[in-house]
C-alpha positions as CSV (number, residue, x, y, z in Angstrom):
1,X,-32.7,-90.0,68.3
2,X,-31.0,-86.8,66.8
3,X,-33.3,-84.9,64.3
4,X,-31.8,-82.4,61.7
5,X,-33.4,-79.4,61.9
6,X,-35.1,-77.9,58.5
7,X,-32.2,-75.6,57.8
8,X,-29.5,-78.4,57.8
9,X,-31.7,-80.5,55.7
10,X,-32.3,-77.8,52.9
11,X,-29.7,-78.7,50.3
12,X,-26.8,-76.3,49.8
13,X,-26.9,-74.6,46.2
14,X,-23.9,-74.7,44.5
15,X,-22.3,-71.4,43.4
16,X,-23.0,-72.2,40.2
17,X,-26.6,-72.2,40.9
18,X,-26.4,-68.9,42.9
19,X,-25.3,-67.0,40.1
20,X,-27.8,-68.7,37.5
21,X,-30.7,-67.6,39.7
22,X,-29.4,-63.7,40.3
23,X,-28.1,-63.6,36.2
24,X,-31.7,-64.9,35.1
25,X,-33.4,-62.5,37.4
26,X,-31.5,-60.0,36.5
27,X,-32.2,-60.6,32.4
28,X,-36.0,-62.1,33.5
29,X,-35.0,-65.5,31.4
30,X,-35.8,-69.0,31.6
31,X,-33.4,-72.1,29.9
32,X,-36.0,-74.7,31.3
33,X,-39.7,-74.7,30.4
34,X,-41.6,-72.5,32.9
35,X,-44.3,-74.0,35.0
36,X,-46.5,-70.4,35.0
37,X,-45.5,-69.4,31.7
38,X,-45.6,-65.1,32.0
39,X,-45.0,-61.9,29.8
40,X,-42.5,-60.7,32.1
41,X,-40.0,-63.5,32.0
42,X,-38.9,-65.2,28.6
43,X,-38.1,-68.8,28.2
44,X,-35.0,-69.1,25.8
45,X,-35.8,-72.4,24.3
46,X,-33.4,-72.0,21.5
47,X,-30.9,-71.1,23.5
48,X,-31.2,-74.0,26.0
49,X,-30.8,-76.2,22.9
50,X,-27.7,-74.6,22.0
51,X,-26.3,-74.7,25.2
52,X,-27.3,-78.9,25.4
53,X,-26.0,-79.2,22.1
54,X,-22.4,-77.9,23.4
55,X,-22.8,-80.1,26.3
56,X,-23.1,-77.4,28.7
57,X,-25.2,-76.8,31.9
58,X,-28.6,-75.4,31.5
59,X,-27.2,-72.2,34.0
60,X,-27.2,-68.8,33.1
61,X,-23.1,-68.0,33.8
62,X,-21.0,-65.4,33.5
63,X,-19.4,-66.8,30.2
64,X,-23.0,-67.0,28.7
65,X,-24.3,-63.4,29.7
66,X,-23.6,-62.0,26.7
67,X,-25.5,-64.6,24.7
68,X,-28.6,-64.6,26.8
69,X,-28.7,-61.0,26.5
70,X,-28.8,-60.7,22.7
71,X,-31.0,-63.6,22.8
72,X,-34.0,-62.0,25.2
73,X,-33.6,-58.6,23.1
74,X,-34.1,-60.6,20.2
75,X,-37.4,-62.2,20.8
76,X,-39.4,-62.2,17.7
77,X,-42.9,-60.6,17.6
78,X,-42.8,-58.6,20.9
79,X,-46.4,-58.7,22.3
80,X,-48.0,-55.9,22.8
81,X,-47.2,-53.4,26.0
82,X,-43.7,-54.7,26.5
83,X,-41.0,-52.6,26.9
84,X,-38.7,-51.5,24.0
85,X,-35.5,-52.8,23.9
86,X,-34.3,-49.5,25.7
87,X,-36.4,-49.3,28.2
88,X,-35.9,-53.2,28.9
89,X,-31.8,-52.3,29.1
90,X,-32.7,-49.7,31.9
91,X,-34.8,-51.9,33.7
92,X,-32.2,-54.4,33.7
93,X,-29.8,-52.3,35.1
94,X,-31.6,-51.3,38.1
95,X,-32.3,-55.0,38.8
96,X,-28.2,-55.7,38.2
97,X,-27.9,-52.8,41.2
98,X,-30.7,-54.1,43.3
99,X,-28.7,-58.0,43.1
100,X,-25.5,-56.0,43.7
101,X,-27.0,-54.8,47.3
102,X,-28.4,-57.9,47.7
103,X,-25.2,-59.9,47.9
104,X,-23.5,-57.9,50.0
105,X,-25.0,-60.1,52.9
106,X,-23.2,-63.2,51.8
107,X,-20.6,-64.5,54.5
108,X,-18.6,-66.5,51.8
109,X,-16.1,-64.1,50.3
110,X,-15.4,-66.2,47.6
111,X,-18.6,-66.5,46.4
112,X,-19.7,-62.9,47.0
113,X,-16.6,-61.8,44.8
114,X,-17.8,-64.2,42.4
115,X,-21.5,-63.2,42.0
116,X,-20.0,-59.2,42.1
117,X,-17.7,-60.0,39.5
118,X,-20.5,-61.5,37.3
119,X,-23.1,-59.0,38.2
120,X,-20.3,-56.1,37.1
121,X,-19.9,-58.1,34.2
122,X,-23.6,-58.1,32.9
123,X,-23.9,-54.6,34.1
124,X,-21.2,-53.3,31.5
125,X,-22.9,-55.5,28.8
126,X,-26.3,-53.9,29.5
127,X,-25.0,-50.6,29.3
128,X,-23.1,-51.5,26.2
129,X,-26.2,-53.0,24.5
130,X,-28.5,-49.6,25.4
131,X,-25.8,-48.0,23.6
132,X,-25.9,-49.7,20.7
133,X,-29.8,-49.4,21.0
134,X,-29.9,-46.2,21.4
135,X,-27.7,-45.1,18.4
136,X,-29.4,-48.0,16.4
137,X,-33.1,-48.3,17.1
138,X,-33.6,-50.8,14.9
139,X,-31.1,-53.5,16.4
140,X,-33.8,-55.4,17.8
141,X,-37.6,-56.1,17.5
142,X,-39.9,-53.7,18.6
143,X,-43.4,-52.8,19.0
144,X,-44.6,-50.6,15.6
145,X,-44.8,-47.0,16.1
146,X,-42.1,-47.3,19.5
147,X,-40.6,-44.1,20.9
148,X,-37.0,-43.8,19.9
149,X,-34.6,-44.4,22.7
150,X,-33.1,-40.9,22.2
151,X,-36.6,-39.9,23.4
152,X,-36.7,-42.4,26.5
153,X,-32.9,-41.3,27.6
154,X,-34.5,-37.5,27.5
155,X,-37.3,-38.6,29.6
156,X,-34.9,-40.0,32.2
157,X,-32.5,-36.6,31.7
158,X,-35.3,-34.3,32.1
159,X,-36.7,-36.6,35.4
160,X,-33.2,-36.3,36.9
161,X,-33.2,-32.7,36.4
162,X,-36.4,-31.7,37.9
163,X,-36.3,-29.0,40.5
164,X,-39.5,-28.5,42.9
165,X,-39.6,-25.0,41.7
166,X,-40.3,-25.9,38.0
167,X,-43.8,-24.7,36.6
168,X,-44.4,-28.2,35.9
169,X,-43.6,-31.9,37.0
170,X,-41.2,-34.0,35.6
171,X,-42.1,-36.2,32.4
172,X,-41.5,-39.2,33.7
173,X,-39.4,-41.4,36.7
174,X,-36.2,-41.0,37.0
175,X,-33.2,-43.6,35.7
176,X,-31.7,-46.0,38.1
177,X,-28.8,-44.6,40.0
178,X,-25.7,-44.1,38.2
179,X,-27.1,-45.1,35.0
180,X,-27.1,-41.7,32.9
181,X,-23.4,-41.0,34.4
182,X,-22.1,-44.7,33.4
183,X,-24.3,-44.3,29.9
184,X,-22.4,-41.5,28.8
185,X,-18.7,-41.4,31.1
186,X,-17.9,-45.1,29.7
187,X,-18.3,-44.6,26.3
188,X,-16.2,-43.5,23.3
189,X,-18.0,-40.9,21.0
190,X,-18.6,-43.1,18.0
191,X,-20.6,-45.5,20.1
192,X,-23.2,-42.1,21.2
193,X,-22.5,-39.5,18.4
194,X,-26.0,-41.0,16.4
195,X,-28.0,-41.0,20.1
196,X,-26.6,-37.6,20.6
197,X,-27.6,-36.4,17.5
198,X,-31.4,-37.3,18.0
199,X,-31.1,-36.5,21.6
200,X,-29.8,-32.9,21.1
201,X,-32.6,-32.5,18.0
202,X,-35.4,-33.8,20.9
203,X,-34.0,-31.2,23.4
204,X,-34.1,-28.4,20.8
205,X,-37.6,-28.9,20.4
206,X,-38.6,-29.3,24.2
207,X,-37.8,-25.3,24.2
208,X,-39.1,-24.2,20.7
209,X,-41.5,-21.5,21.4
210,X,-41.1,-21.3,25.0
211,X,-41.1,-17.7,26.5
212,X,-39.6,-16.7,29.7
213,X,-42.5,-18.5,31.8
214,X,-42.7,-21.4,30.2
215,X,-40.8,-24.6,31.4
216,X,-37.4,-24.1,30.0
217,X,-35.0,-25.0,32.9
218,X,-35.3,-28.4,32.6
219,X,-34.1,-28.6,29.5
220,X,-31.5,-26.2,30.1
221,X,-30.3,-27.9,33.0
222,X,-30.1,-31.2,31.0
223,X,-27.4,-29.3,28.6
224,X,-25.6,-27.8,30.9
225,X,-25.0,-31.6,32.7
226,X,-24.3,-33.4,29.0
227,X,-21.7,-30.7,27.6
228,X,-19.8,-30.9,30.6
229,X,-19.3,-34.9,29.5
230,X,-16.4,-34.1,27.0
231,X,-18.0,-36.4,24.3
232,X,-21.2,-35.2,24.6
233,X,-19.9,-31.8,24.1
234,X,-18.2,-32.7,21.2
235,X,-21.6,-34.4,19.7
236,X,-23.1,-31.1,20.0
237,X,-20.9,-28.9,18.7
238,X,-20.7,-31.5,15.8
239,X,-24.4,-31.7,15.3
240,X,-25.9,-30.8,12.1
241,X,-27.6,-28.0,13.9
242,X,-25.4,-26.5,15.2
243,X,-24.8,-24.0,12.8
244,X,-27.9,-25.2,10.3
245,X,-27.1,-25.0,6.5
246,X,-31.5,-24.9,5.7
247,X,-32.2,-23.0,3.0
248,X,-36.2,-22.2,3.7
249,X,-38.1,-19.6,1.2
250,X,-38.9,-16.4,3.0
251,X,-36.7,-16.8,6.2
252,X,-33.3,-15.4,6.1
253,X,-29.9,-16.7,7.2
254,X,-30.1,-14.9,10.9
255,X,-33.6,-16.4,11.5
256,X,-32.4,-19.7,10.7
257,X,-29.5,-19.6,13.0
258,X,-32.5,-18.9,16.1
259,X,-35.3,-21.2,15.1
260,X,-33.2,-24.4,14.1
261,X,-29.6,-24.4,15.6
262,X,-29.8,-26.3,19.2
263,X,-28.5,-23.2,21.3
264,X,-30.8,-20.7,18.9
265,X,-33.7,-22.3,20.9
266,X,-32.6,-21.6,23.9
267,X,-32.0,-17.9,22.8
268,X,-35.1,-17.6,21.9
269,X,-36.5,-17.9,25.3
270,X,-37.3,-14.3,26.3
271,X,-39.9,-12.4,27.9
272,X,-39.6,-9.7,24.8
273,X,-42.4,-10.9,22.2
274,X,-41.7,-12.5,19.0
275,X,-44.4,-11.7,16.6
276,X,-43.8,-13.6,13.7
277,X,-42.7,-16.9,16.1
278,X,-44.7,-16.2,19.2
279,X,-43.7,-18.1,22.3
280,X,-46.1,-19.7,24.8
281,X,-47.1,-18.4,27.0
282,X,-47.4,-14.9,26.1
283,X,-45.6,-12.7,28.7
284,X,-47.5,-9.7,27.9
285,X,-51.0,-11.2,28.1
286,X,-49.9,-13.0,31.4
287,X,-48.6,-10.3,33.3
288,X,-49.4,-7.1,31.8
289,X,-52.6,-7.0,30.6
290,X,-54.9,-4.1,31.7
291,X,-51.7,-2.6,33.3
292,X,-53.3,0.6,33.6
293,X,-55.8,-0.7,36.4
294,X,-53.5,-3.3,37.9
295,X,-51.7,-2.6,41.3
296,X,-48.1,-1.1,41.3
297,X,-47.3,-4.5,44.0
298,X,-48.7,-6.8,41.1
299,X,-46.5,-5.6,38.3
300,X,-43.5,-5.0,40.7
301,X,-43.9,-8.7,41.0
302,X,-43.9,-9.6,37.8
303,X,-40.6,-7.8,37.3
304,X,-39.0,-9.3,39.7
305,X,-40.6,-12.9,38.1
306,X,-39.1,-12.1,34.7
307,X,-35.7,-10.5,35.8
308,X,-35.6,-14.2,38.2
309,X,-36.0,-16.1,35.4
310,X,-34.1,-14.5,32.9
311,X,-30.7,-14.3,35.0
312,X,-31.3,-18.1,35.3
313,X,-31.3,-18.5,31.7
314,X,-28.3,-16.0,31.1
315,X,-26.3,-18.0,34.0
316,X,-27.0,-21.5,32.4
317,X,-26.5,-20.3,28.5
318,X,-22.9,-19.0,29.9
319,X,-22.1,-21.9,32.0
320,X,-22.7,-24.2,28.6
321,X,-20.6,-21.5,26.5
322,X,-18.1,-21.3,29.2
323,X,-17.6,-25.0,29.9
324,X,-17.4,-25.7,25.6
325,X,-15.0,-22.8,25.3
326,X,-12.6,-24.4,28.1
327,X,-13.1,-27.9,26.1
328,X,-9.9,-27.5,23.4
329,X,-12.2,-29.4,21.7
330,X,-15.0,-27.5,21.6
331,X,-13.5,-23.8,21.5
332,X,-12.9,-23.4,18.0
333,X,-16.8,-24.4,17.0
334,X,-18.0,-22.4,19.7
335,X,-16.5,-18.7,18.5
336,X,-17.3,-20.1,15.1
337,X,-21.0,-20.0,16.2
338,X,-20.8,-16.6,17.9
339,X,-19.5,-15.1,14.7
340,X,-22.2,-16.9,12.7
341,X,-25.1,-15.7,14.5
342,X,-23.1,-11.9,14.4
343,X,-22.6,-12.0,10.5
344,X,-25.9,-13.3,9.4
345,X,-27.5,-11.0,11.6
346,X,-26.0,-8.1,10.6
347,X,-28.8,-6.2,9.4
348,X,-30.0,-5.8,12.7
349,X,-28.1,-2.5,12.8
350,X,-30.3,-1.0,10.1
351,X,-33.4,1.4,10.9
352,X,-36.0,-1.2,9.7
353,X,-35.5,-5.0,10.5
354,X,-37.1,-7.6,8.6
355,X,-37.9,-10.1,11.3
356,X,-37.9,-12.7,8.7
357,X,-34.8,-12.2,7.9
358,X,-33.0,-11.4,11.2
359,X,-33.3,-13.0,14.6
360,X,-35.1,-11.7,17.0
361,X,-34.5,-8.9,19.6
362,X,-35.2,-11.5,22.1
363,X,-32.5,-13.9,20.8
364,X,-30.1,-10.7,21.0
365,X,-30.9,-9.1,24.2
366,X,-30.3,-12.6,25.9
367,X,-27.0,-13.0,23.9
368,X,-25.9,-9.6,25.2
369,X,-26.5,-10.5,28.6
370,X,-24.8,-14.1,28.0
371,X,-21.4,-12.6,26.4
372,X,-21.3,-9.9,29.6
373,X,-21.2,-12.4,31.5
374,X,-18.4,-14.3,29.7
375,X,-16.4,-10.9,29.8
376,X,-16.7,-10.5,33.5
377,X,-13.1,-11.8,34.3
378,X,-11.5,-9.2,32.5
379,X,-13.9,-6.4,33.3
380,X,-13.2,-6.8,37.0
381,X,-9.2,-6.1,35.7
382,X,-9.7,-3.6,33.3
383,X,-6.0,-2.5,33.5
384,X,-4.3,-5.5,32.9
385,X,-6.5,-6.9,30.5
386,X,-7.0,-4.1,28.3
387,X,-3.4,-4.8,26.6
388,X,-4.5,-7.9,25.4
389,X,-7.1,-6.2,23.2
390,X,-5.5,-6.0,19.8
391,X,-7.0,-3.4,17.2
392,X,-5.9,-5.4,14.7
393,X,-8.2,-7.9,15.2
394,X,-10.9,-5.4,13.6
395,X,-9.5,-6.1,10.1
396,X,-7.2,-9.0,10.5
397,X,-9.3,-11.5,12.1
398,X,-11.1,-14.1,10.2
399,X,-14.6,-14.5,11.8
400,X,-16.6,-10.9,11.9
401,X,-16.5,-8.5,9.3
402,X,-15.5,-5.2,10.5
403,X,-15.1,-3.5,7.3
404,X,-18.7,-2.2,6.4
405,X,-19.1,-0.2,9.8
406,X,-18.8,3.0,9.8
407,X,-15.4,4.1,11.0
408,X,-14.8,7.5,13.7
409,X,-12.7,9.5,11.4
410,X,-11.7,7.7,8.5
411,X,-12.9,6.9,4.9
412,X,-12.7,3.2,3.1
413,X,-9.4,4.4,1.5
414,X,-7.6,5.2,4.6
415,X,-8.8,2.1,6.1
416,X,-7.4,0.5,3.2
417,X,-3.9,2.2,3.3
418,X,-4.1,1.5,7.4
419,X,-4.7,-2.5,6.6
420,X,-1.5,-2.6,3.9
421,X,0.8,-0.8,6.4
422,X,0.1,-3.4,8.9
423,X,0.8,-5.9,6.5
424,X,4.0,-4.1,5.7
425,X,4.8,-4.2,9.1
426,X,4.4,-8.2,9.4
427,X,6.4,-8.9,6.4
428,X,9.3,-6.8,7.9
429,X,9.2,-8.8,11.0
430,X,8.4,-12.1,9.5
431,X,12.1,-13.7,9.1
432,X,10.8,-16.0,6.2
433,X,9.3,-13.3,4.0
434,X,6.3,-15.8,3.5
435,X,4.2,-13.1,4.3
436,X,1.4,-12.3,1.7
437,X,0.8,-8.5,0.5
438,X,-2.8,-7.8,-1.1
439,X,-3.7,-4.6,-2.6
440,X,-6.9,-2.5,-1.6
441,X,-9.3,-1.4,-3.5
442,X,-11.0,1.8,-3.7
443,X,-14.7,1.5,-2.0
444,X,-17.8,3.7,-3.4
445,X,-18.6,5.3,0.1
446,X,-16.6,7.2,1.7
447,X,-18.2,7.3,5.0
448,X,-17.8,3.6,5.4
449,X,-14.9,1.2,5.6
450,X,-16.2,-0.5,2.1
451,X,-12.9,-2.5,1.6
452,X,-13.0,-4.8,-1.1
453,X,-13.5,-8.7,-0.5
454,X,-9.9,-8.9,-1.8
455,X,-8.7,-6.9,1.3
456,X,-7.0,-9.0,3.5
457,X,-4.1,-8.5,6.1
458,X,-2.1,-10.9,7.8
459,X,-4.0,-13.2,9.9
460,X,-2.2,-14.1,13.3
461,X,-4.0,-15.6,16.6
462,X,-5.5,-13.5,19.1
463,X,-6.1,-14.3,22.7
464,X,-9.8,-14.8,23.9
465,X,-10.1,-11.7,25.8
466,X,-9.6,-9.9,22.5
467,X,-12.0,-11.8,20.6
468,X,-14.3,-11.8,23.1
469,X,-14.3,-8.0,23.5
470,X,-14.9,-7.2,20.0
471,X,-17.8,-10.0,19.5
472,X,-19.3,-8.8,22.5
473,X,-19.1,-5.0,21.0
474,X,-21.2,-6.3,18.2
475,X,-23.7,-8.6,20.0
476,X,-24.4,-5.3,22.2
477,X,-24.8,-3.2,19.3
478,X,-27.0,-5.8,17.7
479,X,-29.0,-6.9,20.9
480,X,-28.8,-4.8,23.7
481,X,-28.8,-1.2,22.0
482,X,-31.1,-1.9,19.1
483,X,-33.5,-3.5,21.9
484,X,-33.6,0.2,24.0
485,X,-33.5,1.7,20.8
486,X,-36.6,-0.3,20.2
487,X,-38.1,0.7,23.7
488,X,-37.9,4.3,22.7
489,X,-39.7,3.7,19.4
490,X,-42.7,1.6,21.3
491,X,-42.8,4.4,24.0
492,X,-43.2,7.2,21.1
493,X,-45.7,5.1,19.4
494,X,-47.6,4.4,22.4
495,X,-47.6,8.2,23.5
496,X,-49.1,9.0,20.4
497,X,-51.9,6.2,20.2
498,X,-52.7,7.1,23.4
499,X,-53.0,11.2,22.5
500,X,-55.2,10.0,19.7
501,X,-57.5,7.4,22.0
502,X,-57.9,10.7,24.5
503,X,-59.2,12.9,21.8
504,X,-61.4,10.1,20.4
505,X,-63.0,10.0,23.6
506,X,-63.3,13.4,24.5
507,X,-65.1,14.2,21.5
508,X,-67.6,11.1,22.2
509,X,-68.0,12.5,25.6
510,X,-68.9,15.7,24.4
511,X,-71.9,14.2,22.4
512,X,-69.8,13.6,19.3
513,X,-70.4,9.8,18.9
514,X,-70.8,8.2,15.8
515,X,-70.3,4.3,15.0
516,X,-67.0,5.1,12.9
517,X,-65.9,7.0,16.0
518,X,-66.6,4.0,18.4
519,X,-64.9,1.9,15.8
520,X,-61.8,4.2,16.2
521,X,-61.4,4.1,19.8
522,X,-62.2,0.2,19.8
523,X,-59.4,0.2,17.5
524,X,-57.4,2.4,19.5
525,X,-57.8,0.8,22.3
526,X,-56.5,-2.4,21.3
527,X,-53.2,-0.9,19.9
528,X,-52.8,0.9,23.3
529,X,-53.0,-2.5,25.2
530,X,-50.6,-4.2,22.9
531,X,-48.0,-1.5,22.6
532,X,-48.2,-1.1,26.6
533,X,-47.5,-4.6,27.0
534,X,-44.8,-4.8,24.5
535,X,-42.9,-1.4,26.6
536,X,-43.4,-3.5,30.1
537,X,-41.7,-6.6,28.6
538,X,-39.0,-4.6,27.2
539,X,-39.1,-2.8,30.9
540,X,-39.1,-6.0,32.6
541,X,-36.1,-7.5,30.8
542,X,-33.7,-4.8,30.3
543,X,-34.7,-1.8,32.3
544,X,-35.4,-3.2,35.4
545,X,-32.3,-5.6,35.4
546,X,-29.9,-3.1,37.4
547,X,-27.3,-6.1,37.0
548,X,-27.8,-6.3,33.7
549,X,-27.0,-2.5,32.8
550,X,-24.5,-2.1,35.5
551,X,-22.3,-4.9,33.6
552,X,-23.0,-3.2,30.3
553,X,-21.7,-0.2,31.4
554,X,-18.5,-2.1,33.2
555,X,-18.1,-3.2,29.6
556,X,-18.1,0.3,27.8
557,X,-16.2,1.7,30.6
558,X,-13.4,-0.8,29.1
559,X,-14.0,0.4,25.4
560,X,-13.8,3.9,26.7
561,X,-10.2,3.0,28.6
562,X,-9.3,1.4,25.6
563,X,-10.5,3.5,23.1
564,X,-8.5,6.4,24.7
565,X,-5.3,4.2,25.3
566,X,-5.1,4.7,21.1
567,X,-4.9,8.0,21.3
568,X,-2.5,8.1,24.3
569,X,-4.5,8.3,27.2
570,X,-6.4,10.8,29.3
571,X,-3.8,13.7,28.8
572,X,-4.0,17.4,27.4
573,X,-3.3,18.3,24.9
574,X,-4.6,16.0,22.3
575,X,-2.2,15.1,19.7
576,X,-2.2,17.3,16.7
577,X,-3.5,14.0,14.6
578,X,-5.7,11.3,15.2
579,X,-4.1,8.0,15.1
580,X,-4.4,5.5,12.3
581,X,-6.1,3.0,14.9
582,X,-8.3,5.1,16.6
583,X,-9.9,6.5,13.4
584,X,-10.4,3.4,12.2
585,X,-12.1,1.7,14.7
586,X,-16.0,1.8,14.3
587,X,-18.1,4.4,15.3
588,X,-20.7,2.6,17.2
589,X,-18.6,1.8,20.0
590,X,-18.3,5.2,21.4
591,X,-22.0,5.8,20.6
592,X,-23.4,3.1,22.1
593,X,-21.4,3.9,25.4
594,X,-23.0,7.4,25.2
595,X,-26.5,6.5,24.6
596,X,-26.3,3.7,27.7
597,X,-24.8,6.1,29.8
598,X,-27.6,8.5,29.0
599,X,-30.3,5.9,29.2
600,X,-29.1,4.6,32.8
601,X,-28.8,8.3,34.0
602,X,-32.4,8.4,33.8
603,X,-33.3,5.4,35.6
604,X,-33.3,5.4,39.3
605,X,-30.4,3.6,40.8
606,X,-28.9,2.3,38.0
607,X,-25.5,4.5,38.7
608,X,-25.2,3.4,41.5
609,X,-21.5,2.7,42.7
610,X,-20.7,2.8,38.7
611,X,-17.6,4.9,38.2
612,X,-18.1,7.4,36.0
613,X,-14.9,9.3,35.1
614,X,-13.5,7.9,32.3
615,X,-16.8,7.7,30.5
616,X,-17.2,11.6,31.5
617,X,-14.0,12.3,30.4
618,X,-14.4,11.2,27.0
619,X,-17.2,12.6,26.5
620,X,-15.7,16.1,27.2
621,X,-12.8,15.2,24.8
622,X,-15.3,14.3,22.3
623,X,-16.9,17.7,22.0
């Protein structure tokens, strides 16, 4: 008598039944009452009744997948501790990926293909509804006070961007492999715009008031990744806080750009302390407290650490801006952002800077370093690129106002006359005769280019090299060069207070002590400690970064070459009359070049391998 084996006796499941099992596992649903009910698997009683009323089998098949998914997400009054709709969808995506791997062992090719198609269909539905939920959290029921889906998405992004060298561990578990890429890459702009708006705001908050020693690297890597996705990049430059319009009492527009714009929060990360809006941890206290008693090796280690983290920030921000600049949909917005930062902080060039009205020195030093990196391609090839720098940009661009800057050798009336000549030249070259002319207005100051608000010259399209060059010149004047001036001022203050402290200590040592003298000594010790920390913070971020100074010197070398080209080049004798173009350029262009050369000449190794010929020639020419 022949007996069948247990395997042969086991009934074979139909393809529909196999598909039903897999889809129910992914969605955690049942269409029949559960023998052992639990919170994980939901019995969709109403859905089952609908299927029966339609004379359909109680099976989770591909054609019912969307209905099952919606009904699973729509369960009323989710129990405490149940995942949010977005978290459930992410988990379902993970289960779908697991099931897709498992079916690879099925020998029946037709069945395997059918199951793969069903899983892929359900996976696409999961992603689609994840985007819907991310943009509209109230679409499906969730626990009161549940986290916004954008916050959950940010946790996934931060976890995925984690690095072993980060100062703190990641905030949570990483997402399922492929989820982030498919979530963004398969979406159209409208489906993710709302979610990205919330995500970028949370990303901004994650680095709000974080110093150079804080955890900014992970959010920076997340932002760098997002701008590489075209729709996410578009959502960033269309964000309400790309160029914020906030009107805040006692806070100026320049400071608002730093505190409330998405990029401003990243540019605020610095080793240079911001006393009005302090960042944590305090770099001065952590690295340079009681610096006079520290070993030189400890100070050198702090300098090296700060230089390393700041260059990481510079590189990340440069990559972000460069990616946006290469994208035709976002390029104009980036140039607009940089111009707004410059225009709204123009008063930083004054002797006294209102810290509530203007962005911090830390932000502008960072922006200086980033702009110099953007200039690198044409700094390496100056001779061929300097002809792309059009002097007419100074008064014919519609982004940055150079007219109120002191000119090298021209009054406001002469500048107005020069601009009018540009208009006339443009009109003569315009065959259609549609060029518009405007009249100049006399200015009140003979030493400034105070052309009237009505003064305009014919607009033209300028190359990126030209725009980047002039924007960088303004950023360096408001940023790096202003910070160097602040450093000198702090050094002078520190020297004076140290002298006062030594004098008071000498009086005390000679027996002339008194309670008032002790109070003065204590006060001076605190001031000296604070100024010493401030001085070392500036030194760490600027003077100890030789590559930073070298890039700035290279930029000013191009500035000199371009400026000299306006008067015919390096040849003697000089023209009997100064050219209008040269006379009208801002005075700080050449002043900054000379000031930086003087500073770097006093720093060991700062001028190594740097070509000084052009700068020295212009120096003797100006004497």
